[in-house]
MIDOSE-1310 file (N, C-alpha, C; in nm, 2 decimals, decimal comma, always signed):
residues 232
miil	+0,08/-0,12/+0,00/+0,00/+0,00/+0,00/+0,09/+0,12/+0,00; +0,03/+0,24/-0,04/+0,10/+0,36/-0,04/+0,05/+0,45/+0,07; +0,15/+0,49/+0,15/+0,11/+0,57/+0,27/+0,17/+0,71/+0,25; +0,08/+0,81/+0,26/+0,12/+0,95/+0,24/+0,09/+1,03/+0,36
sevd	+0,16/+1,15/+0,37/+0,13/+1,24/+0,48/+0,02/+1,33/+0,44; -0,06/+1,37/+0,54/-0,17/+1,46/+0,52/-0,17/+1,57/+0,63; -0,15/+1,69/+0,59/-0,14/+1,80/+0,69/-0,27/+1,88/+0,70; -0,32/+1,90/+0,82/-0,43/+1,98/+0,84/-0,40/+2,13/+0,80
vasp	-0,46/+2,17/+0,69/-0,42/+2,31/+0,64/-0,47/+2,42/+0,73; -0,56/+2,39/+0,82/-0,61/+2,49/+0,91/-0,52/+2,50/+1,04; -0,42/+2,42/+1,05/-0,33/+2,42/+1,16/-0,24/+2,54/+1,15; -0,19/+2,59/+1,27/-0,10/+2,70/+1,27/+0,03/+2,66/+1,20
qsas	+0,11/+2,75/+1,16/+0,23/+2,72/+1,08/+0,35/+2,70/+1,17; +0,33/+2,71/+1,30/+0,44/+2,68/+1,39/+0,49/+2,53/+1,36; +0,62/+2,52/+1,35/+0,68/+2,38/+1,31/+0,63/+2,28/+1,41; +0,64/+2,31/+1,54/+0,61/+2,21/+1,64/+0,46/+2,17/+1,64
vrak	+0,37/+2,27/+1,62/+0,23/+2,25/+1,62/+0,19/+2,18/+1,49; +0,26/+2,22/+1,38/+0,23/+2,16/+1,25/+0,26/+2,01/+1,25; +0,38/+1,97/+1,32/+0,42/+1,83/+1,32/+0,31/+1,75/+1,39; +0,25/+1,80/+1,49/+0,15/+1,73/+1,57/+0,02/+1,71/+1,48
rvha	+0,00/+1,79/+1,38/-0,12/+1,78/+1,30/-0,10/+1,70/+1,17; +0,02/+1,64/+1,15/+0,05/+1,56/+1,04/-0,01/+1,42/+1,06; -0,09/+1,38/+0,96/-0,15/+1,24/+0,97/-0,09/+1,15/+0,86; -0,08/+1,03/+0,89/-0,04/+0,93/+0,79/-0,16/+0,86/+0,74
vivs	-0,18/+0,86/+0,61/-0,30/+0,80/+0,55/-0,27/+0,71/+0,44; -0,35/+0,60/+0,42/-0,33/+0,50/+0,31/-0,41/+0,55/+0,19; -0,35/+0,58/+0,08/-0,41/+0,64/-0,03/-0,43/+0,53/-0,14; -0,37/+0,42/-0,13/-0,38/+0,32/-0,24/-0,34/+0,18/-0,18
aart	-0,40/+0,08/-0,23/-0,36/-0,06/-0,19/-0,38/-0,16/-0,30; -0,30/-0,26/-0,30/-0,32/-0,37/-0,40/-0,27/-0,50/-0,34; -0,31/-0,61/-0,39/-0,26/-0,74/-0,34/-0,29/-0,85/-0,45; -0,23/-0,96/-0,42/-0,25/-1,08/-0,51/-0,33/-1,18/-0,43
pigr	-0,39/-1,28/-0,50/-0,46/-1,39/-0,43/-0,36/-1,46/-0,34; -0,41/-1,53/-0,24/-0,33/-1,62/-0,15/-0,37/-1,76/-0,18; -0,28/-1,84/-0,20/-0,30/-1,98/-0,23/-0,23/-2,08/-0,15; -0,25/-2,20/-0,16/-0,18/-2,30/-0,08/-0,04/-2,32/-0,14
agkg	+0,06/-2,35/-0,05/+0,19/-2,37/-0,10/+0,20/-2,48/-0,19; +0,28/-2,46/-0,30/+0,30/-2,56/-0,40/+0,19/-2,57/-0,50; +0,08/-2,49/-0,49/-0,03/-2,50/-0,58/-0,07/-2,36/-0,62; -0,15/-2,36/-0,73/-0,20/-2,23/-0,77/-0,13/-2,17/-0,89
sliq	-0,18/-2,06/-0,94/-0,13/-2,00/-1,07/+0,00/-1,92/-1,05; +0,04/-1,89/-0,93/+0,15/-1,80/-0,90/+0,27/-1,87/-0,86; +0,28/-2,00/-0,86/+0,39/-2,07/-0,80/+0,52/-2,05/-0,89; +0,50/-2,01/-1,01/+0,61/-2,00/-1,10/+0,67/-1,85/-1,10
vrpd	+0,61/-1,77/-1,02/+0,64/-1,63/-1,02/+0,74/-1,60/-0,90; +0,85/-1,54/-0,93/+0,95/-1,51/-0,83/+0,89/-1,40/-0,73; +0,93/-1,41/-0,61/+0,88/-1,31/-0,51/+0,91/-1,17/-0,54; +1,03/-1,14/-0,60/+1,06/-1,00/-0,63/+0,97/-0,95/-0,75
dlaa	+0,95/-1,04/-0,84/+0,87/-1,01/-0,96/+0,72/-0,99/-0,91; +0,68/-1,07/-0,82/+0,54/-1,06/-0,77/+0,52/-0,93/-0,70; +0,61/-0,90/-0,61/+0,60/-0,77/-0,53/+0,61/-0,65/-0,62; +0,69/-0,65/-0,72/+0,71/-0,54/-0,81/+0,58/-0,51/-0,89
gvis	+0,51/-0,62/-0,93/+0,39/-0,60/-1,00/+0,28/-0,54/-0,91; +0,27/-0,59/-0,79/+0,17/-0,53/-0,70/+0,20/-0,39/-0,66; +0,32/-0,35/-0,64/+0,36/-0,22/-0,60/+0,33/-0,12/-0,72; +0,36/-0,17/-0,84/+0,33/-0,09/-0,96/+0,18/-0,07/-0,98
aalg	+0,10/-0,17/-0,94/-0,04/-0,15/-0,95/-0,09/-0,05/-0,85; -0,04/-0,05/-0,73/-0,08/+0,04/-0,63/-0,03/+0,18/-0,66; +0,09/+0,20/-0,71/+0,13/+0,33/-0,75/+0,05/+0,39/-0,87; +0,01/+0,30/-0,96/-0,07/+0,34/-1,07/-0,21/+0,40/-1,03
kvea	-0,25/+0,37/-0,91/-0,38/+0,43/-0,87/-0,37/+0,57/-0,81; -0,25/+0,62/-0,80/-0,23/+0,75/-0,74/-0,16/+0,84/-0,85; -0,24/+0,89/-0,94/-0,18/+0,96/-1,05/-0,11/+1,09/-1,01; -0,15/+1,15/-0,90/-0,09/+1,27/-0,86/+0,05/+1,25/-0,80
ldpr	+0,09/+1,13/-0,77/+0,22/+1,10/-0,71/+0,32/+1,06/-0,81; +0,43/+1,13/-0,81/+0,54/+1,08/-0,90/+0,62/+0,98/-0,82; +0,63/+0,86/-0,86/+0,70/+0,75/-0,78/+0,84/+0,79/-0,75; +0,90/+0,87/-0,83/+1,04/+0,91/-0,81/+1,06/+1,00/-0,68
tldd	+0,95/+1,05/-0,63/+0,95/+1,13/-0,51/+0,93/+1,05/-0,38; +0,91/+0,92/-0,40/+0,89/+0,84/-0,28/+1,02/+0,86/-0,19; +0,99/+0,85/-0,06/+1,10/+0,87/+0,04/+1,16/+0,73/+0,07; +1,09/+0,63/+0,06/+1,14/+0,49/+0,09/+1,05/+0,39/+0,05
iyig	+1,10/+0,27/+0,02/+1,02/+0,15/-0,01/+1,05/+0,04/+0,10; +0,95/+0,00/+0,17/+0,97/-0,10/+0,27/+0,90/-0,23/+0,23; +0,97/-0,34/+0,23/+0,92/-0,47/+0,19/+0,93/-0,56/+0,31; +0,82/-0,62/+0,36/+0,83/-0,71/+0,47/+0,84/-0,85/+0,42
caep	+0,93/-0,93/+0,48/+0,95/-1,07/+0,44/+0,99/-1,16/+0,56; +0,91/-1,26/+0,58/+0,94/-1,35/+0,70/+1,06/-1,44/+0,68; +1,09/-1,48/+0,56/+1,20/-1,57/+0,54/+1,29/-1,51/+0,43; +1,37/-1,41/+0,46/+1,45/-1,34/+0,36/+1,57/-1,43/+0,32
rdeq	+1,55/-1,53/+0,24/+1,65/-1,62/+0,19/+1,62/-1,67/+0,05; +1,71/-1,74/-0,02/+1,68/-1,79/-0,15/+1,65/-1,67/-0,24; +1,54/-1,69/-0,32/+1,50/-1,58/-0,41/+1,45/-1,45/-0,34; +1,42/-1,47/-0,21/+1,38/-1,36/-0,12/+1,50/-1,31/-0,04
ggnm	+1,62/-1,35/-0,07/+1,73/-1,31/+0,01/+1,79/-1,18/-0,03; +1,90/-1,14/+0,04/+1,96/-1,01/+0,02/+1,86/-0,90/+0,05; +1,89/-0,78/+0,00/+1,80/-0,67/+0,02/+1,70/-0,67/-0,10; +1,60/-0,76/-0,09/+1,51/-0,78/-0,20/+1,43/-0,65/-0,23
arri	+1,41/-0,56/-0,13/+1,34/-0,44/-0,16/+1,42/-0,35/-0,26; +1,55/-0,35/-0,25/+1,64/-0,28/-0,34/+1,62/-0,33/-0,48; +1,62/-0,46/-0,49/+1,60/-0,52/-0,63/+1,47/-0,48/-0,69; +1,37/-0,48/-0,60/+1,24/-0,44/-0,65/+1,23/-0,30/-0,70
avql	+1,30/-0,21/-0,62/+1,31/-0,07/-0,66/+1,37/-0,05/-0,79; +1,48/-0,12/-0,82/+1,55/-0,11/-0,94/+1,46/-0,17/-1,06; +1,39/-0,28/-1,03/+1,30/-0,34/-1,13/+1,20/-0,24/-1,17; +1,15/-0,15/-1,08/+1,05/-0,06/-1,10/+1,10/+0,07/-1,17
gldg	+1,24/+0,08/-1,19/+1,30/+0,20/-1,24/+1,31/+0,31/-1,14; +1,31/+0,27/-1,01/+1,32/+0,37/-0,91/+1,46/+0,36/-0,84; +1,56/+0,36/-0,92/+1,70/+0,35/-0,87/+1,73/+0,46/-0,76; +1,67/+0,57/-0,78/+1,70/+0,68/-0,69/+1,62/+0,68/-0,56
vpaa	+1,54/+0,58/-0,54/+1,46/+0,57/-0,42/+1,52/+0,46/-0,32; +1,55/+0,49/-0,20/+1,60/+0,39/-0,11/+1,50/+0,29/-0,08; +1,55/+0,17/-0,04/+1,46/+0,06/-0,01/+1,52/-0,03/+0,10; +1,43/-0,09/+0,18/+1,47/-0,17/+0,29/+1,38/-0,30/+0,30
tinr	+1,45/-0,41/+0,33/+1,37/-0,53/+0,35/+1,36/-0,55/+0,50; +1,24/-0,57/+0,55/+1,21/-0,57/+0,69/+1,17/-0,72/+0,74; +1,23/-0,76/+0,84/+1,19/-0,90/+0,89/+1,15/-0,89/+1,04; +1,02/-0,93/+1,06/+0,97/-0,96/+1,20/+0,88/-1,08/+1,19
fcas	+0,93/-1,18/+1,11/+0,85/-1,30/+1,09/+0,71/-1,26/+1,04; +0,61/-1,32/+1,10/+0,47/-1,30/+1,05/+0,42/-1,16/+1,06; +0,49/-1,07/+1,13/+0,45/-0,93/+1,15/+0,53/-0,84/+1,06; +0,61/-0,90/+0,96/+0,70/-0,82/+0,88/+0,63/-0,71/+0,80
svqt	+0,52/-0,74/+0,74/+0,45/-0,64/+0,66/+0,39/-0,54/+0,74; +0,33/-0,58/+0,86/+0,27/-0,48/+0,95/+0,38/-0,39/+1,00; +0,50/-0,44/+1,02/+0,61/-0,35/+1,07/+0,64/-0,24/+0,96; +0,63/-0,27/+0,84/+0,66/-0,17/+0,73/+0,56/-0,06/+0,74
aria	+0,44/-0,09/+0,77/+0,34/+0,02/+0,79/+0,37/+0,10/+0,91; +0,41/+0,04/+1,02/+0,45/+0,11/+1,14/+0,57/+0,21/+1,11; +0,67/+0,16/+1,04/+0,79/+0,24/+1,01/+0,75/+0,36/+0,93; +0,66/+0,34/+0,83/+0,62/+0,45/+0,74/+0,54/+0,55/+0,82
fhai	+0,45/+0,50/+0,91/+0,37/+0,59/+0,99/+0,46/+0,68/+1,08; +0,55/+0,61/+1,15/+0,64/+0,69/+1,24/+0,73/+0,79/+1,17; +0,77/+0,75/+1,05/+0,86/+0,84/+0,97/+0,78/+0,96/+0,93; +0,66/+0,95/+0,89/+0,57/+1,06/+0,85/+0,55/+1,15/+0,98
kage	+0,51/+1,09/+1,09/+0,49/+1,17/+1,21/+0,61/+1,24/+1,26; +0,73/+1,18/+1,23/+0,86/+1,25/+1,27/+0,90/+1,35/+1,17; +0,83/+1,36/+1,06/+0,87/+1,46/+0,96/+0,98/+1,42/+0,87; +1,01/+1,29/+0,86/+1,12/+1,23/+0,78/+1,08/+1,21/+0,63
ghaf	+0,96/+1,23/+0,60/+0,92/+1,20/+0,46/+0,77/+1,22/+0,44; +0,73/+1,21/+0,32/+0,59/+1,24/+0,29/+0,52/+1,12/+0,21; +0,60/+1,03/+0,15/+0,54/+0,92/+0,08/+0,62/+0,80/+0,09; +0,56/+0,69/+0,12/+0,63/+0,56/+0,14/+0,55/+0,44/+0,08
vsag	+0,62/+0,34/+0,04/+0,56/+0,22/+0,00/+0,57/+0,12/+0,12; +0,46/+0,07/+0,16/+0,46/-0,03/+0,27/+0,40/-0,16/+0,21; +0,49/-0,26/+0,20/+0,45/-0,38/+0,13/+0,51/-0,51/+0,19; +0,47/-0,62/+0,14/+0,53/-0,75/+0,19/+0,51/-0,86/+0,09
vecv	+0,60/-0,96/+0,09/+0,58/-1,07/+0,00/+0,64/-1,19/+0,06; +0,58/-1,31/+0,03/+0,62/-1,44/+0,08/+0,58/-1,54/-0,02; +0,68/-1,61/-0,08/+0,65/-1,71/-0,17/+0,69/-1,85/-0,12; +0,61/-1,91/-0,03/+0,65/-2,03/+0,03/+0,67/-2,14/-0,07
sryr	+0,60/-2,13/-0,18/+0,61/-2,23/-0,29/+0,75/-2,24/-0,35; +0,82/-2,14/-0,33/+0,95/-2,13/-0,40/+1,07/-2,14/-0,30; +1,04/-2,17/-0,17/+1,14/-2,20/-0,07/+1,22/-2,32/-0,12; +1,35/-2,33/-0,08/+1,43/-2,44/-0,10/+1,45/-2,51/+0,03
gfgs	+1,41/-2,64/+0,04/+1,42/-2,71/+0,17/+1,35/-2,65/+0,28; +1,23/-2,60/+0,26/+1,16/-2,54/+0,37/+1,11/-2,65/+0,47; +1,14/-2,62/+0,60/+1,09/-2,71/+0,71/+0,97/-2,66/+0,78; +0,99/-2,55/+0,84/+0,88/-2,49/+0,92/+0,91/-2,34/+0,94
agvd	+0,80/-2,26/+0,96/+0,82/-2,12/+0,97/+0,91/-2,08/+1,09; +1,01/-2,00/+1,06/+1,10/-1,96/+1,17/+1,21/-2,06/+1,20; +1,22/-2,17/+1,13/+1,32/-2,28/+1,16/+1,43/-2,27/+1,06; +1,55/-2,24/+1,10/+1,67/-2,23/+1,02/+1,73/-2,37/+1,00
pvdt	+1,81/-2,38/+0,89/+1,88/-2,51/+0,88/+1,97/-2,54/+1,00; +1,97/-2,66/+1,05/+2,04/-2,70/+1,17/+2,18/-2,66/+1,17; +2,25/-2,67/+1,06/+2,39/-2,64/+1,06/+2,42/-2,50/+1,07; +2,32/-2,41/+1,07/+2,34/-2,27/+1,10/+2,31/-2,23/+1,24
hnpi	+2,26/-2,32/+1,32/+2,22/-2,28/+1,46/+2,34/-2,24/+1,54; +2,32/-2,15/+1,63/+2,42/-2,10/+1,73/+2,43/-2,21/+1,84; +2,55/-2,26/+1,86/+2,56/-2,37/+1,96/+2,52/-2,33/+2,10; +2,51/-2,20/+2,13/+2,47/-2,17/+2,27/+2,33/-2,20/+2,30
faaa	+2,25/-2,23/+2,19/+2,11/-2,27/+2,21/+2,09/-2,42/+2,21; +2,20/-2,50/+2,20/+2,19/-2,65/+2,19/+2,12/-2,71/+2,30; +2,15/-2,67/+2,42/+2,08/-2,73/+2,54/+1,93/-2,69/+2,54; +1,90/-2,57/+2,49/+1,76/-2,53/+2,49/+1,68/-2,62/+2,38
eqrs	+1,75/-2,65/+2,27/+1,68/-2,73/+2,17/+1,66/-2,87/+2,22; +1,76/-2,92/+2,30/+1,74/-3,06/+2,36/+1,62/-3,06/+2,45; +1,60/-2,95/+2,53/+1,49/-2,95/+2,62/+1,36/-2,95/+2,54; +1,35/-2,88/+2,43/+1,23/-2,88/+2,35/+1,20/-3,02/+2,30
vatv	+1,30/-3,09/+2,26/+1,28/-3,23/+2,21/+1,23/-3,32/+2,32; +1,29/-3,30/+2,44/+1,25/-3,38/+2,56/+1,10/-3,35/+2,60; +1,06/-3,22/+2,59/+0,93/-3,18/+2,62/+0,83/-3,25/+2,53; +0,86/-3,25/+2,40/+0,77/-3,32/+2,31/+0,76/-3,47/+2,34
asnq	+0,87/-3,53/+2,36/+0,88/-3,68/+2,38/+0,81/-3,72/+2,51; +0,81/-3,64/+2,61/+0,75/-3,67/+2,74/+0,61/-3,62/+2,75; +0,57/-3,53/+2,66/+0,43/-3,47/+2,66/+0,41/-3,39/+2,79; +0,52/-3,34/+2,85/+0,51/-3,26/+2,97/+0,47/-3,12/+2,94
rwhd	+0,41/-3,05/+3,03/+0,39/-2,91/+3,01/+0,52/-2,83/+3,00; +0,52/-2,73/+2,92/+0,64/-2,65/+2,90/+0,66/-2,56/+3,02; +0,79/-2,55/+3,06/+0,83/-2,46/+3,17/+0,93/-2,36/+3,11; +0,90/-2,23/+3,14/+0,99/-2,13/+3,08/+1,13/-2,13/+3,14
pred	+1,23/-2,17/+3,06/+1,36/-2,18/+3,11/+1,42/-2,05/+3,17; +1,37/-1,94/+3,12/+1,42/-1,81/+3,17/+1,40/-1,79/+3,32; +1,29/-1,86/+3,37/+1,27/-1,86/+3,52/+1,38/-1,93/+3,59; +1,46/-2,01/+3,53/+1,57/-2,08/+3,59/+1,71/-2,02/+3,54
gllp	+1,70/-1,90/+3,48/+1,82/-1,84/+3,43/+1,88/-1,90/+3,31; +1,80/-1,98/+3,23/+1,85/-2,05/+3,11/+1,80/-1,98/+2,99; +1,86/-2,01/+2,87/+1,82/-1,95/+2,75/+1,70/-2,03/+2,69; +1,60/-1,97/+2,63/+1,49/-2,04/+2,57/+1,54/-2,09/+2,43
diyi	+1,46/-2,18/+2,37/+1,49/-2,23/+2,24/+1,44/-2,14/+2,13; +1,54/-2,06/+2,08/+1,51/-1,96/+1,98/+1,47/-2,02/+1,84; +1,50/-2,15/+1,82/+1,48/-2,22/+1,70/+1,35/-2,30/+1,70; +1,27/-2,29/+1,80/+1,15/-2,38/+1,82/+1,05/-2,35/+1,71
amgq	+0,99/-2,46/+1,66/+0,89/-2,44/+1,55/+0,76/-2,37/+1,60; +0,69/-2,31/+1,51/+0,57/-2,23/+1,56/+0,47/-2,32/+1,62; +0,45/-2,44/+1,57/+0,35/-2,53/+1,62/+0,37/-2,56/+1,77; +0,50/-2,59/+1,80/+0,53/-2,62/+1,94/+0,52/-2,50/+2,02
taen	+0,56/-2,38/+1,97/+0,54/-2,26/+2,04/+0,40/-2,24/+2,08; +0,30/-2,27/+1,99/+0,16/-2,25/+2,02/+0,12/-2,35/+2,13; +0,17/-2,47/+2,13/+0,13/-2,56/+2,23/+0,19/-2,52/+2,37; +0,31/-2,47/+2,37/+0,37/-2,42/+2,50/+0,29/-2,30/+2,55
lagr	+0,25/-2,21/+2,46/+0,18/-2,09/+2,51/+0,04/-2,13/+2,56; -0,03/-2,22/+2,49/-0,16/-2,27/+2,53/-0,15/-2,33/+2,67; -0,05/-2,41/+2,70/-0,04/-2,47/+2,83/-0,01/-2,36/+2,94; +0,07/-2,26/+2,90/+0,10/-2,16/+3,00/-0,02/-2,07/+3,03
vrrt	-0,10/-2,04/+2,93/-0,23/-1,97/+2,95/-0,33/-2,04/+3,03; -0,34/-2,17/+3,01/-0,43/-2,26/+3,09/-0,39/-2,25/+3,23; -0,26/-2,26/+3,26/-0,22/-2,26/+3,40/-0,24/-2,13/+3,46; -0,23/-2,02/+3,39/-0,25/-1,88/+3,44/-0,40/-1,86/+3,47
lakp	-0,49/-1,91/+3,39/-0,63/-1,89/+3,41/-0,68/-1,98/+3,52; -0,61/-2,09/+3,55/-0,65/-2,18/+3,65/-0,62/-2,13/+3,79; -0,55/-2,02/+3,80/-0,51/-1,96/+3,93/-0,64/-1,90/+4,00; -0,65/-1,90/+4,13/-0,76/-1,84/+4,20/-0,78/-1,69/+4,16
greg	-0,90/-1,65/+4,13/-0,93/-1,51/+4,10/-0,92/-1,48/+3,95; -0,88/-1,58/+3,87/-0,87/-1,56/+3,72/-0,98/-1,63/+3,64; -1,08/-1,68/+3,71/-1,18/-1,76/+3,64/-1,25/-1,68/+3,53; -1,28/-1,55/+3,56/-1,35/-1,47/+3,46/-1,27/-1,39/+3,37
hcep	-1,14/-1,42/+3,36/-1,04/-1,34/+3,29/-1,07/-1,33/+3,14; -1,12/-1,44/+3,08/-1,14/-1,44/+2,94/-1,29/-1,43/+2,91; -1,37/-1,40/+3,00/-1,52/-1,39/+2,98/-1,55/-1,29/+2,87; -1,50/-1,17/+2,88/-1,53/-1,07/+2,77/-1,50/-1,12/+2,63
dlqr	-1,38/-1,19/+2,62/-1,34/-1,24/+2,49/-1,44/-1,35/+2,45; -1,48/-1,44/+2,54/-1,58/-1,54/+2,51/-1,71/-1,48/+2,46; -1,75/-1,38/+2,52/-1,88/-1,32/+2,48/-1,87/-1,26/+2,34; -1,75/-1,20/+2,31/-1,74/-1,14/+2,18/-1,74/-1,25/+2,07
rnrt	-1,67/-1,36/+2,10/-1,67/-1,48/+2,01/-1,81/-1,53/+1,99; -1,89/-1,54/+2,09/-2,02/-1,59/+2,08/-2,11/-1,50/+2,00; -2,10/-1,37/+2,02/-2,17/-1,27/+1,94/-2,14/-1,28/+1,80; -2,01/-1,30/+1,77/-1,96/-1,31/+1,63/-2,02/-1,43/+1,56
ghaa	-2,03/-1,54/+1,64/-2,08/-1,67/+1,59/-2,23/-1,65/+1,55; -2,30/-1,58/+1,64/-2,45/-1,56/+1,62/-2,47/-1,48/+1,50; -2,39/-1,37/+1,48/-2,40/-1,28/+1,37/-2,38/-1,35/+1,24; -2,28/-1,44/+1,24/-2,25/-1,51/+1,12/-2,36/-1,61/+1,07
């Protein structure tokens, strides 16, 4: 999507006051369909080509904006390797003919694209620019040797986490509830798979809610879920 700054023209011209009245607004957005990994019509398309096409479509909707005046291009990517490796955002900028526009690839795993919007928002509020591309791309179908989200090849793991990884294996084998090793002054397993992370978190939440005085902790959320179900 394209994020621009919008200034309240009625605001005083004092620099400090004017900065407080600057708003970040989304003026254009575009996307591709989402399909299952290894299937669909887009599996033969490289991630940089895919993102370049979408960004071009979003820019085309804002005729008053000269893309060459963009302040930055932010591309979120959860697994920046293989065809998505390097500073993919820079490659995309060059593909679009925007060699003069800086670009950065942002990684925060599943929140990578959301992070690009946050960065653009804060940059506008800080007065660092007026127009940004906030985007993201992930082509799981084109991964090489993909195992699980957030899991790096074993031969690249930092050995200081070896004991933590062994504890994760033992937890699965014994089916015991997860115990946060940080409470014992130990490192957590930074390479743990997302599925096991979800299991560990679920167990921890159940233990928390089972404590006296926490019985109604999730009642508001349950009510919202029930209302949503009835509305559907």
